[in-house]
ROLUMMI-898063 format. One record per atom (N, C-alpha, C): residue number from 1; x, y, z. Coordinates in steps of 0.02 Angstrom, whole numbers, always signed. Example, Ala and Ser with C-alpha at 12.3 -4.5 7.8 and 13.67 -1.06 7.14 Angstrom:
<rs>
+-----+--------+--------+--------+
| pos |      X |      Y |      Z |
+-----+--------+--------+--------+
|   1 |   +660 |   -284 |   +390 |
|   1 |   +615 |   -225 |   +390 |
|   1 |   +660 |   -165 |   +390 |
|   2 |   +642 |   -112 |   +354 |
|   2 |   +684 |    -53 |   +357 |
|   2 |   +645 |     +2 |   +394 |
+-----+--------+--------+--------+
</rs>
This chain:
<rs>
+-----+--------+--------+--------+
| pos |      X |      Y |      Z |
+-----+--------+--------+--------+
|   1 |  -2326 |  +1155 |   +826 |
|   1 |  -2257 |  +1134 |   +833 |
|   1 |  -2220 |  +1148 |   +768 |
|   2 |  -2171 |  +1191 |   +770 |
|   2 |  -2132 |  +1208 |   +710 |
|   2 |  -2078 |  +1156 |   +699 |
|   3 |  -2075 |  +1129 |   +639 |
|   3 |  -2026 |  +1078 |   +623 |
|   3 |  -1961 |  +1109 |   +600 |
|   4 |  -1905 |  +1082 |   +624 |
|   4 |  -1840 |  +1102 |   +598 |
|   4 |  -1813 |  +1048 |   +551 |
|   5 |  -1855 |   +997 |   +538 |
|   5 |  -1836 |   +944 |   +492 |
|   5 |  -1845 |   +967 |   +421 |
|   6 |  -1809 |   +935 |   +376 |
|   6 |  -1816 |   +948 |   +304 |
|   6 |  -1845 |   +886 |   +270 |
|   7 |  -1889 |   +895 |   +221 |
|   7 |  -1916 |   +837 |   +186 |
|   7 |  -1860 |   +796 |   +155 |
|   8 |  -1870 |   +731 |   +154 |
|   8 |  -1823 |   +685 |   +122 |
|   8 |  -1858 |   +656 |    +60 |
|   9 |  -1825 |   +661 |     +3 |
|   9 |  -1854 |   +633 |    -58 |
|   9 |  -1866 |   +558 |    -48 |
|  10 |  -1924 |   +535 |    -71 |
|  10 |  -1941 |   +464 |    -60 |
|  10 |  -1889 |   +417 |    -89 |
|  11 |  -1854 |   +438 |   -141 |
|  11 |  -1801 |   +395 |   -169 |
|  11 |  -1743 |   +384 |   -121 |
|  12 |  -1739 |   +427 |    -69 |
|  12 |  -1686 |   +421 |    -18 |
|  12 |  -1712 |   +396 |    +49 |
|  13 |  -1778 |   +384 |    +53 |
|  13 |  -1807 |   +365 |   +118 |
|  13 |  -1777 |   +302 |   +147 |
|  14 |  -1759 |   +254 |   +105 |
|  14 |  -1730 |   +191 |   +130 |
|  14 |  -1665 |   +203 |   +168 |
|  15 |  -1630 |   +256 |   +151 |
|  15 |  -1566 |   +270 |   +185 |
|  15 |  -1575 |   +291 |   +258 |
|  16 |  -1635 |   +310 |   +276 |
|  16 |  -1646 |   +331 |   +345 |
|  16 |  -1642 |   +272 |   +394 |
|  17 |  -1654 |   +210 |   +368 |
|  17 |  -1652 |   +152 |   +413 |
|  17 |  -1608 |    +96 |   +387 |
|  18 |  -1574 |   +104 |   +330 |
|  18 |  -1537 |    +47 |   +303 |
|  18 |  -1476 |    +28 |   +344 |
|  19 |  -1457 |    +68 |   +393 |
|  19 |  -1400 |    +51 |   +435 |
|  19 |  -1422 |    +18 |   +501 |
|  20 |  -1486 |     +1 |   +506 |
|  20 |  -1511 |    -39 |   +562 |
|  20 |  -1520 |     -4 |   +628 |
|  21 |  -1543 |    +59 |   +629 |
|  21 |  -1551 |    +92 |   +694 |
|  21 |  -1612 |    +67 |   +731 |
|  22 |  -1611 |    +73 |   +797 |
|  22 |  -1672 |    +64 |   +837 |
|  22 |  -1719 |   +120 |   +818 |
|  23 |  -1784 |   +103 |   +812 |
|  23 |  -1833 |   +153 |   +792 |
|  23 |  -1890 |   +155 |   +843 |
|  24 |  -1927 |   +210 |   +840 |
|  24 |  -1989 |   +217 |   +879 |
|  24 |  -2046 |   +211 |   +830 |
|  25 |  -2091 |   +164 |   +843 |
|  25 |  -2148 |   +153 |   +799 |
|  25 |  -2208 |   +187 |   +831 |
|  26 |  -2240 |   +232 |   +794 |
|  26 |  -2300 |   +266 |   +819 |
|  26 |  -2361 |   +241 |   +781 |
|  27 |  -2417 |   +243 |   +816 |
|  27 |  -2480 |   +221 |   +786 |
|  27 |  -2537 |   +258 |   +819 |
|  28 |  -2592 |   +263 |   +783 |
|  28 |  -2651 |   +297 |   +810 |
|  28 |  -2713 |   +271 |   +775 |
|  29 |  -2768 |   +268 |   +812 |
|  29 |  -2833 |   +251 |   +783 |
|  29 |  -2886 |   +283 |   +827 |
|  30 |  -2927 |   +325 |   +796 |
|  30 |  -2977 |   +362 |   +835 |
|  30 |  -2941 |   +407 |   +885 |
|  31 |  -2960 |   +403 |   +948 |
|  31 |  -2930 |   +444 |  +1000 |
|  31 |  -2870 |   +410 |  +1033 |
|  32 |  -2854 |   +349 |  +1012 |
|  32 |  -2800 |   +311 |  +1043 |
|  32 |  -2735 |   +319 |  +1003 |
|  33 |  -2679 |   +320 |  +1039 |
|  33 |  -2614 |   +326 |  +1007 |
|  33 |  -2563 |   +288 |  +1048 |
|  34 |  -2507 |   +271 |  +1017 |
|  34 |  -2456 |   +235 |  +1053 |
|  34 |  -2388 |   +245 |  +1019 |
|  35 |  -2336 |   +230 |  +1057 |
|  35 |  -2268 |   +230 |  +1032 |
|  35 |  -2230 |   +173 |  +1066 |
|  36 |  -2190 |   +138 |  +1028 |
|  36 |  -2149 |    +83 |  +1054 |
|  36 |  -2081 |    +84 |  +1019 |
|  37 |  -2033 |    +52 |  +1050 |
|  37 |  -1967 |    +45 |  +1020 |
|  37 |  -1963 |    -21 |   +982 |
|  38 |  -1928 |    -20 |   +926 |
|  38 |  -1918 |    -81 |   +887 |
|  38 |  -1846 |    -84 |   +863 |
|  39 |  -1815 |   -142 |   +868 |
|  39 |  -1745 |   -149 |   +849 |
|  39 |  -1737 |   -176 |   +779 |
|  40 |  -1790 |   -205 |   +750 |
|  40 |  -1783 |   -238 |   +685 |
|  40 |  -1825 |   -202 |   +632 |
|  41 |  -1792 |   -165 |   +589 |
|  41 |  -1825 |   -134 |   +532 |
|  41 |  -1774 |   -129 |   +475 |
|  42 |  -1801 |   -128 |   +414 |
|  42 |  -1756 |   -123 |   +357 |
|  42 |  -1795 |   -105 |   +294 |
|  43 |  -1761 |    -73 |   +245 |
|  43 |  -1793 |    -62 |   +181 |
|  43 |  -1796 |   -127 |   +141 |
|  44 |  -1849 |   -134 |   +101 |
|  44 |  -1856 |   -194 |    +60 |
|  44 |  -1868 |   -179 |    -14 |
|  45 |  -1887 |   -117 |    -30 |
|  45 |  -1899 |    -97 |   -100 |
|  45 |  -1879 |    -24 |   -108 |
|  46 |  -1855 |     -6 |   -167 |
|  46 |  -1837 |    +63 |   -181 |
|  46 |  -1896 |   +105 |   -207 |
|  47 |  -1931 |    +79 |   -258 |
|  47 |  -1984 |   +118 |   -290 |
|  47 |  -2046 |    +76 |   -300 |
|  48 |  -2101 |    +91 |   -266 |
|  48 |  -2104 |   +142 |   -213 |
|  48 |  -2066 |   +117 |   -152 |
|  49 |  -2044 |   +162 |   -109 |
|  49 |  -2005 |   +141 |    -51 |
|  49 |  -2047 |   +101 |     -2 |
|  50 |  -2023 |    +42 |    +14 |
|  50 |  -2059 |     -1 |    +61 |
|  50 |  -2010 |    -25 |   +114 |
|  51 |  -2037 |    -35 |   +174 |
|  51 |  -1996 |    -59 |   +229 |
|  51 |  -2028 |   -119 |   +262 |
|  52 |  -1988 |   -157 |   +298 |
|  52 |  -2013 |   -211 |   +341 |
|  52 |  -1994 |   -193 |   +412 |
|  53 |  -2039 |   -207 |   +458 |
|  53 |  -2026 |   -193 |   +528 |
|  53 |  -2060 |   -246 |   +571 |
|  54 |  -2026 |   -268 |   +623 |
|  54 |  -2055 |   -319 |   +667 |
|  54 |  -2092 |   -285 |   +724 |
|  55 |  -2158 |   -296 |   +724 |
|  55 |  -2202 |   -270 |   +778 |
|  55 |  -2242 |   -329 |   +803 |
|  56 |  -2227 |   -352 |   +862 |
|  56 |  -2261 |   -410 |   +890 |
|  56 |  -2336 |   -403 |   +881 |
|  57 |  -2367 |   -456 |   +855 |
|  57 |  -2439 |   -452 |   +840 |
|  57 |  -2483 |   -445 |   +901 |
|  58 |  -2455 |   -455 |   +961 |
|  58 |  -2494 |   -447 |  +1023 |
|  58 |  -2489 |   -377 |  +1052 |
|  59 |  -2450 |   -333 |  +1022 |
|  59 |  -2440 |   -266 |  +1051 |
|  59 |  -2496 |   -219 |  +1033 |
|  60 |  -2503 |   -167 |  +1074 |
|  60 |  -2552 |   -115 |  +1063 |
|  60 |  -2536 |    -76 |  +1000 |
|  61 |  -2472 |    -66 |   +987 |
|  61 |  -2451 |    -32 |   +926 |
|  61 |  -2476 |    -69 |   +864 |
|  62 |  -2468 |   -134 |   +863 |
|  62 |  -2490 |   -174 |   +806 |
|  62 |  -2566 |   -171 |   +799 |
|  63 |  -2601 |   -172 |   +856 |
|  63 |  -2674 |   -167 |   +854 |
|  63 |  -2696 |   -101 |   +822 |
|  64 |  -2666 |    -46 |   +843 |
|  64 |  -2684 |    +19 |   +816 |
|  64 |  -2664 |    +26 |   +742 |
|  65 |  -2605 |     +1 |   +725 |
|  65 |  -2582 |     +5 |   +656 |
|  65 |  -2627 |    -36 |   +610 |
|  66 |  -2648 |    -94 |   +633 |
|  66 |  -2693 |   -136 |   +593 |
|  66 |  -2760 |   -103 |   +584 |
|  67 |  -2785 |    -71 |   +637 |
|  67 |  -2851 |    -37 |   +634 |
|  67 |  -2849 |    +24 |   +588 |
|  68 |  -2794 |    +62 |   +590 |
|  68 |  -2790 |   +123 |   +550 |
|  68 |  -2761 |   +113 |   +481 |
|  69 |  -2723 |    +59 |   +472 |
|  69 |  -2690 |    +47 |   +408 |
|  69 |  -2628 |    +88 |   +398 |
|  70 |  -2597 |   +112 |   +453 |
|  70 |  -2538 |   +154 |   +447 |
|  70 |  -2496 |   +152 |   +511 |
|  71 |  -2433 |   +172 |   +505 |
|  71 |  -2389 |   +178 |   +563 |
|  71 |  -2333 |   +227 |   +546 |
|  72 |  -2304 |   +256 |   +597 |
|  72 |  -2247 |   +301 |   +589 |
|  72 |  -2184 |   +268 |   +614 |
|  73 |  -2127 |   +287 |   +587 |
|  73 |  -2063 |   +263 |   +609 |
|  73 |  -2020 |   +325 |   +623 |
|  74 |  -2000 |   +333 |   +686 |
|  74 |  -1958 |   +390 |   +706 |
|  74 |  -1890 |   +362 |   +727 |
|  75 |  -1837 |   +396 |   +707 |
|  75 |  -1769 |   +372 |   +720 |
|  75 |  -1739 |   +414 |   +776 |
|  76 |  -1733 |   +386 |   +837 |
|  76 |  -1706 |   +425 |   +892 |
|  76 |  -1630 |   +434 |   +887 |
|  77 |  -1606 |   +490 |   +915 |
|  77 |  -1535 |   +502 |   +920 |
|  77 |  -1510 |   +480 |   +988 |
|  78 |  -1445 |   +483 |   +998 |
|  78 |  -1414 |   +460 |  +1060 |
|  78 |  -1442 |   +495 |  +1122 |
|  79 |  -1460 |   +558 |  +1115 |
|  79 |  -1487 |   +595 |  +1173 |
|  79 |  -1554 |   +568 |  +1196 |
|  80 |  -1587 |   +527 |  +1154 |
|  80 |  -1652 |   +499 |  +1172 |
|  80 |  -1648 |   +426 |  +1194 |
|  81 |  -1590 |   +403 |  +1215 |
|  81 |  -1582 |   +333 |  +1236 |
|  81 |  -1628 |   +315 |  +1293 |
|  82 |  -1633 |   +358 |  +1344 |
|  82 |  -1676 |   +343 |  +1402 |
|  82 |  -1749 |   +339 |  +1381 |
|  83 |  -1771 |   +385 |  +1339 |
|  83 |  -1840 |   +385 |  +1315 |
|  83 |  -1853 |   +322 |  +1273 |
|  84 |  -1806 |   +305 |  +1231 |
|  84 |  -1814 |   +246 |  +1188 |
|  84 |  -1823 |   +183 |  +1231 |
|  85 |  -1782 |   +177 |  +1283 |
|  85 |  -1788 |   +119 |  +1327 |
|  85 |  -1855 |   +120 |  +1364 |
|  86 |  -1876 |   +179 |  +1386 |
|  86 |  -1939 |   +185 |  +1424 |
|  86 |  -1999 |   +165 |  +1382 |
|  87 |  -2004 |   +190 |  +1321 |
|  87 |  -2063 |   +172 |  +1280 |
|  87 |  -2061 |   +100 |  +1256 |
|  88 |  -2002 |    +70 |  +1257 |
|  88 |  -1995 |     +0 |  +1238 |
|  88 |  -2006 |    -47 |  +1296 |
|  89 |  -2012 |    -20 |  +1357 |
|  89 |  -2018 |    -61 |  +1417 |
|  89 |  -2085 |    -55 |  +1452 |
|  90 |  -2132 |    -18 |  +1422 |
|  90 |  -2198 |     -9 |  +1451 |
|  90 |  -2251 |    -22 |  +1397 |
|  91 |  -2311 |    -37 |  +1419 |
|  91 |  -2365 |    -51 |  +1372 |
|  91 |  -2412 |     +8 |  +1365 |
|  92 |  -2430 |    +24 |  +1304 |
|  92 |  -2477 |    +77 |  +1291 |
|  92 |  -2548 |    +58 |  +1310 |
|  93 |  -2561 |     -5 |  +1324 |
|  93 |  -2627 |    -25 |  +1347 |
|  93 |  -2639 |     +2 |  +1418 |
|  94 |  -2585 |    +12 |  +1455 |
|  94 |  -2590 |    +33 |  +1525 |
|  94 |  -2586 |   +109 |  +1534 |
|  95 |  -2548 |   +142 |  +1490 |
|  95 |  -2537 |   +214 |  +1497 |
|  95 |  -2534 |   +247 |  +1429 |
|  96 |  -2546 |   +313 |  +1427 |
|  96 |  -2532 |   +352 |  +1367 |
|  96 |  -2459 |   +372 |  +1373 |
|  97 |  -2416 |   +339 |  +1335 |
|  97 |  -2344 |   +352 |  +1341 |
|  97 |  -2326 |   +423 |  +1322 |
|  98 |  -2363 |   +453 |  +1275 |
|  98 |  -2348 |   +522 |  +1256 |
|  98 |  -2357 |   +567 |  +1317 |
|  99 |  -2412 |   +558 |  +1353 |
|  99 |  -2425 |   +598 |  +1413 |
|  99 |  -2377 |   +581 |  +1469 |
| 100 |  -2367 |   +517 |  +1483 |
| 100 |  -2325 |   +495 |  +1539 |
| 100 |  -2253 |   +520 |  +1532 |
| 101 |  -2226 |   +516 |  +1473 |
| 101 |  -2156 |   +534 |  +1463 |
| 101 |  -2146 |   +603 |  +1432 |
| 102 |  -2199 |   +642 |  +1427 |
| 102 |  -2193 |   +710 |  +1402 |
| 102 |  -2170 |   +714 |  +1330 |
| 103 |  -2195 |   +670 |  +1288 |
| 103 |  -2174 |   +667 |  +1218 |
| 103 |  -2218 |   +713 |  +1176 |
| 104 |  -2188 |   +762 |  +1145 |
| 104 |  -2225 |   +805 |  +1099 |
| 104 |  -2228 |   +771 |  +1031 |
| 105 |  -2287 |   +771 |  +1002 |
| 105 |  -2295 |   +740 |   +936 |
| 105 |  -2328 |   +789 |   +888 |
| 106 |  -2308 |   +786 |   +826 |
| 106 |  -2340 |   +825 |   +774 |
| 106 |  -2378 |   +778 |   +729 |
| 107 |  -2428 |   +803 |   +694 |
| 107 |  -2466 |   +762 |   +648 |
| 107 |  -2428 |   +757 |   +582 |
| 108 |  -2420 |   +696 |   +557 |
| 108 |  -2385 |   +686 |   +494 |
| 108 |  -2422 |   +720 |   +437 |
| 109 |  -2385 |   +743 |   +386 |
| 109 |  -2414 |   +782 |   +332 |
| 109 |  -2460 |   +743 |   +285 |
| 110 |  -2452 |   +678 |   +280 |
| 110 |  -2492 |   +639 |   +233 |
| 110 |  -2545 |   +597 |   +269 |
| 111 |  -2526 |   +561 |   +320 |
| 111 |  -2572 |   +516 |   +355 |
| 111 |  -2595 |   +541 |   +423 |
| 112 |  -2567 |   +597 |   +446 |
| 112 |  -2587 |   +625 |   +510 |
| 112 |  -2563 |   +585 |   +570 |
| 113 |  -2515 |   +542 |   +561 |
| 113 |  -2489 |   +500 |   +616 |
| 113 |  -2452 |   +543 |   +667 |
| 114 |  -2450 |   +522 |   +730 |
| 114 |  -2409 |   +558 |   +779 |
| 114 |  -2335 |   +545 |   +764 |
| 115 |  -2298 |   +597 |   +751 |
| 115 |  -2227 |   +591 |   +736 |
| 115 |  -2187 |   +630 |   +787 |
| 116 |  -2129 |   +604 |   +805 |
| 116 |  -2087 |   +633 |   +857 |
| 116 |  -2024 |   +662 |   +826 |
| 117 |  -2012 |   +726 |   +840 |
| 117 |  -1950 |   +757 |   +815 |
| 117 |  -1902 |   +772 |   +873 |
| 118 |  -1928 |   +792 |   +931 |
| 118 |  -1884 |   +807 |   +988 |
| 118 |  -1847 |   +743 |  +1008 |
| 119 |  -1781 |   +745 |  +1005 |
| 119 |  -1740 |   +686 |  +1021 |
| 119 |  -1731 |   +638 |   +963 |
| 120 |  -1767 |   +650 |   +909 |
| 120 |  -1762 |   +606 |   +850 |
| 120 |  -1727 |   +643 |   +794 |
| 121 |  -1703 |   +604 |   +746 |
| 121 |  -1665 |   +633 |   +690 |
| 121 |  -1699 |   +623 |   +623 |
| 122 |  -1751 |   +582 |   +621 |
| 122 |  -1787 |   +570 |   +558 |
| 122 |  -1853 |   +537 |   +574 |
| 123 |  -1898 |   +540 |   +526 |
| 123 |  -1961 |   +503 |   +531 |
| 123 |  -1986 |   +483 |   +461 |
| 124 |  -2027 |   +431 |   +461 |
| 124 |  -2059 |   +407 |   +399 |
| 124 |  -2132 |   +393 |   +415 |
| 125 |  -2177 |   +414 |   +372 |
| 125 |  -2248 |   +395 |   +377 |
| 125 |  -2258 |   +337 |   +330 |
| 126 |  -2291 |   +284 |   +354 |
| 126 |  -2299 |   +224 |   +314 |
| 126 |  -2371 |   +201 |   +311 |
| 127 |  -2392 |   +182 |   +252 |
| 127 |  -2457 |   +151 |   +243 |
| 127 |  -2446 |    +76 |   +249 |
| 128 |  -2483 |    +44 |   +293 |
| 128 |  -2476 |    -28 |   +304 |
| 128 |  -2495 |    -66 |   +241 |
| 129 |  -2452 |   -112 |   +221 |
| 129 |  -2467 |   -156 |   +164 |
| 129 |  -2498 |   -219 |   +193 |
| 130 |  -2560 |   -227 |   +180 |
| 130 |  -2597 |   -284 |   +209 |
| 130 |  -2578 |   -350 |   +177 |
| 131 |  -2563 |   -397 |   +219 |
| 131 |  -2546 |   -465 |   +197 |
| 131 |  -2592 |   -512 |   +235 |
| 132 |  -2655 |   -521 |   +212 |
| 132 |  -2705 |   -559 |   +249 |
| 132 |  -2682 |   -629 |   +270 |
| 133 |  -2643 |   -663 |   +228 |
| 133 |  -2623 |   -731 |   +245 |
| 133 |  -2567 |   -734 |   +297 |
| 134 |  -2538 |   -676 |   +314 |
| 134 |  -2483 |   -677 |   +363 |
| 134 |  -2497 |   -635 |   +425 |
| 135 |  -2549 |   -592 |   +424 |
| 135 |  -2560 |   -545 |   +478 |
| 135 |  -2568 |   -578 |   +546 |
| 136 |  -2601 |   -636 |   +548 |
| 136 |  -2611 |   -670 |   +613 |
| 136 |  -2553 |   -717 |   +629 |
| 137 |  -2510 |   -730 |   +581 |
| 137 |  -2457 |   -780 |   +591 |
| 137 |  -2389 |   -750 |   +606 |
| 138 |  -2374 |   -690 |   +580 |
| 138 |  -2307 |   -663 |   +585 |
| 138 |  -2306 |   -594 |   +619 |
| 139 |  -2249 |   -579 |   +649 |
| 139 |  -2240 |   -514 |   +680 |
| 139 |  -2214 |   -462 |   +631 |
| 140 |  -2188 |   -483 |   +574 |
| 140 |  -2161 |   -436 |   +525 |
| 140 |  -2218 |   -401 |   +488 |
| 141 |  -2212 |   -335 |   +484 |
| 141 |  -2260 |   -293 |   +447 |
| 141 |  -2222 |   -260 |   +390 |
| 142 |  -2259 |   -244 |   +338 |
| 142 |  -2231 |   -208 |   +282 |
| 142 |  -2268 |   -142 |   +273 |
| 143 |  -2231 |    -90 |   +256 |
| 143 |  -2262 |    -26 |   +246 |
| 143 |  -2232 |    +10 |   +186 |
| 144 |  -2275 |    +49 |   +153 |
| 144 |  -2251 |    +92 |    +98 |
| 144 |  -2240 |   +161 |   +126 |
| 145 |  -2181 |   +188 |   +118 |
| 145 |  -2164 |   +254 |   +143 |
| 145 |  -2198 |   +306 |    +99 |
| 146 |  -2238 |   +350 |   +130 |
| 146 |  -2274 |   +401 |    +91 |
| 146 |  -2247 |   +472 |   +105 |
| 147 |  -2210 |   +480 |   +159 |
| 147 |  -2175 |   +544 |   +172 |
| 147 |  -2119 |   +530 |   +221 |
| 148 |  -2068 |   +573 |   +217 |
| 148 |  -2009 |   +565 |   +261 |
| 148 |  -1976 |   +632 |   +270 |
| 149 |  -1942 |   +639 |   +327 |
| 149 |  -1905 |   +701 |   +341 |
| 149 |  -1849 |   +684 |   +389 |
| 150 |  -1799 |   +729 |   +392 |
| 150 |  -1741 |   +718 |   +435 |
| 150 |  -1712 |   +784 |   +458 |
| 151 |  -1674 |   +780 |   +512 |
| 151 |  -1639 |   +838 |   +539 |
| 151 |  -1579 |   +852 |   +494 |
| 152 |  -1577 |   +911 |   +463 |
| 152 |  -1521 |   +925 |   +417 |
| 152 |  -1453 |   +931 |   +450 |
| 153 |  -1452 |   +933 |   +517 |
| 153 |  -1387 |   +934 |   +551 |
| 153 |  -1351 |   +867 |   +547 |
| 154 |  -1389 |   +814 |   +527 |
| 154 |  -1358 |   +748 |   +524 |
| 154 |  -1375 |   +710 |   +460 |
| 155 |  -1429 |   +730 |   +425 |
| 155 |  -1448 |   +696 |   +363 |
| 155 |  -1467 |   +750 |   +312 |
| 156 |  -1428 |   +753 |   +258 |
| 156 |  -1441 |   +805 |   +208 |
| 156 |  -1421 |   +779 |   +140 |
| 157 |  -1458 |   +798 |    +89 |
| 157 |  -1446 |   +778 |    +20 |
| 157 |  -1441 |   +701 |    +14 |
| 158 |  -1484 |   +668 |    +52 |
| 158 |  -1489 |   +595 |    +47 |
| 158 |  -1433 |   +557 |    +81 |
| 159 |  -1395 |   +589 |   +125 |
| 159 |  -1338 |   +555 |   +158 |
| 159 |  -1335 |   +573 |   +232 |
| 160 |  -1313 |   +523 |   +272 |
| 160 |  -1298 |   +536 |   +343 |
| 160 |  -1231 |   +571 |   +348 |
| 161 |  -1225 |   +615 |   +397 |
| 161 |  -1162 |   +649 |   +411 |
| 161 |  -1149 |   +644 |   +486 |
| 162 |  -1116 |   +589 |   +507 |
| 162 |  -1102 |   +576 |   +577 |
| 162 |  -1034 |   +606 |   +595 |
| 163 |  -1035 |   +659 |   +636 |
| 163 |   -974 |   +695 |   +653 |
| 163 |   -968 |   +702 |   +729 |
| 164 |   -911 |   +723 |   +752 |
| 164 |   -901 |   +734 |   +823 |
| 164 |   -945 |   +789 |   +851 |
| 165 |   -960 |   +839 |   +811 |
| 165 |  -1000 |   +896 |   +836 |
| 165 |  -1075 |   +883 |   +835 |
| 166 |  -1097 |   +824 |   +812 |
| 166 |  -1168 |   +808 |   +815 |
| 166 |  -1180 |   +740 |   +848 |
| 167 |  -1137 |   +722 |   +896 |
| 167 |  -1139 |   +656 |   +928 |
| 167 |  -1206 |   +641 |   +962 |
| 168 |  -1240 |   +692 |   +989 |
| 168 |  -1306 |   +681 |  +1021 |
| 168 |  -1358 |   +659 |   +971 |
| 169 |  -1345 |   +668 |   +907 |
| 169 |  -1392 |   +650 |   +854 |
| 169 |  -1377 |   +583 |   +822 |
| 170 |  -1321 |   +552 |   +841 |
| 170 |  -1304 |   +487 |   +811 |
| 170 |  -1356 |   +435 |   +829 |
| 171 |  -1372 |   +392 |   +782 |
| 171 |  -1425 |   +343 |   +793 |
| 171 |  -1405 |   +288 |   +842 |
| 172 |  -1457 |   +258 |   +871 |
| 172 |  -1449 |   +206 |   +922 |
| 172 |  -1456 |   +136 |   +890 |
| 173 |  -1420 |    +88 |   +918 |
| 173 |  -1424 |    +19 |   +895 |
| 173 |  -1429 |    -25 |   +957 |
| 174 |  -1485 |    -60 |   +964 |
| 174 |  -1500 |    -96 |  +1026 |
| 174 |  -1458 |   -159 |  +1034 |
| 175 |  -1428 |   -165 |  +1093 |
| 175 |  -1387 |   -224 |  +1109 |
| 175 |  -1421 |   -270 |  +1160 |
| 176 |  -1476 |   -247 |  +1189 |
| 176 |  -1512 |   -287 |  +1239 |
| 176 |  -1504 |   -259 |  +1309 |
| 177 |  -1554 |   -271 |  +1351 |
| 177 |  -1553 |   -252 |  +1422 |
| 177 |  -1540 |   -177 |  +1432 |
| 178 |  -1568 |   -135 |  +1388 |
| 178 |  -1559 |    -63 |  +1396 |
| 178 |  -1493 |    -36 |  +1373 |
| 179 |  -1453 |    -77 |  +1340 |
| 179 |  -1388 |    -55 |  +1314 |
| 179 |  -1394 |    -40 |  +1239 |
| 180 |  -1363 |    +15 |  +1219 |
| 180 |  -1364 |    +36 |  +1149 |
| 180 |  -1292 |    +53 |  +1127 |
| 181 |  -1278 |    +41 |  +1065 |
| 181 |  -1217 |    +67 |  +1033 |
| 181 |  -1240 |   +126 |   +991 |
| 182 |  -1195 |   +172 |   +979 |
| 182 |  -1210 |   +230 |   +937 |
| 182 |  -1172 |   +225 |   +872 |
| 183 |  -1206 |   +243 |   +817 |
| 183 |  -1171 |   +249 |   +754 |
| 183 |  -1123 |   +308 |   +759 |
| 184 |  -1069 |   +308 |   +724 |
| 184 |  -1026 |   +367 |   +726 |
| 184 |   -953 |   +354 |   +711 |
| 185 |   -930 |   +293 |   +717 |
| 185 |   -860 |   +279 |   +701 |
| 185 |   -856 |   +265 |   +625 |
| 186 |   -859 |   +319 |   +586 |
| 186 |   -864 |   +312 |   +514 |
| 186 |   -795 |   +305 |   +483 |
| 187 |   -788 |   +257 |   +438 |
| 187 |   -726 |   +249 |   +400 |
| 187 |   -743 |   +253 |   +326 |
| 188 |   -697 |   +278 |   +287 |
| 188 |   -708 |   +285 |   +215 |
| 188 |   -671 |   +229 |   +179 |
| 189 |   -707 |   +190 |   +140 |
| 189 |   -675 |   +136 |   +102 |
| 189 |   -634 |   +166 |    +45 |
| 190 |   -579 |   +131 |    +29 |
| 190 |   -536 |   +153 |    -27 |
| 190 |   -537 |    +98 |    -80 |
| 191 |   -530 |   +116 |   -142 |
| 191 |   -529 |    +67 |   -196 |
| 191 |   -471 |    +18 |   -186 |
| 192 |   -484 |    -46 |   -199 |
| 192 |   -431 |    -97 |   -197 |
| 192 |   -395 |    -97 |   -263 |
| 193 |   -331 |   -117 |   -263 |
| 193 |   -293 |   -122 |   -324 |
| 193 |   -328 |   -172 |   -370 |
| 194 |   -337 |   -153 |   -432 |
| 194 |   -368 |   -198 |   -480 |
| 194 |   -444 |   -199 |   -476 |
| 195 |   -474 |   -156 |   -435 |
| 195 |   -547 |   -155 |   -428 |
| 195 |   -579 |   -134 |   -495 |
| 196 |   -632 |   -170 |   -513 |
| 196 |   -668 |   -155 |   -574 |
| 196 |   -733 |   -118 |   -556 |
| 197 |   -744 |    -62 |   -586 |
| 197 |   -805 |    -24 |   -574 |
| 197 |   -864 |    -61 |   -603 |
| 198 |   -922 |    -58 |   -568 |
| 198 |   -983 |    -90 |   -592 |
| 198 |  -1013 |    -50 |   -648 |
+-----+--------+--------+--------+
</rs>
């Protein structure tokens, strides 16, 4: 599978999710793999880049991520809304979602995780940060980003570029019950009178 994504410098990896998009979490261990949708993720550290993501501790994705010590985060675009809802509404314990929904995956360059580019606009490979005292108690997981890439048609030089001509690539934001809002109504802030630069 030839990638049309461009590597994202790790110093800019947090920008891929800092606006709160719905993400697809991928995981694999041995011959097993899974993908699920998650609405809650965010950056928590710049250097090294670390993220927090809520993955219910009862899910198959969490089981595989805990077993392998890693997980992937793929950021779907608007054109992948149906797929995002489908993988978030079925269990990987019952089916191979990649096979069922015709999802092509590539192996991540550092951890070999299944990563999705078709319909997605970015991905991050993450090494699970083990928190033994919280793993059985909380759904929140922490990961250190070890590689990242994005579609240069919408993310380049460390910045999102949401325009009318790339609307199918705008990120999704889950509202519940299969409803999503799309990022894209961008406004540019202007300096206020008397504003003091930091």
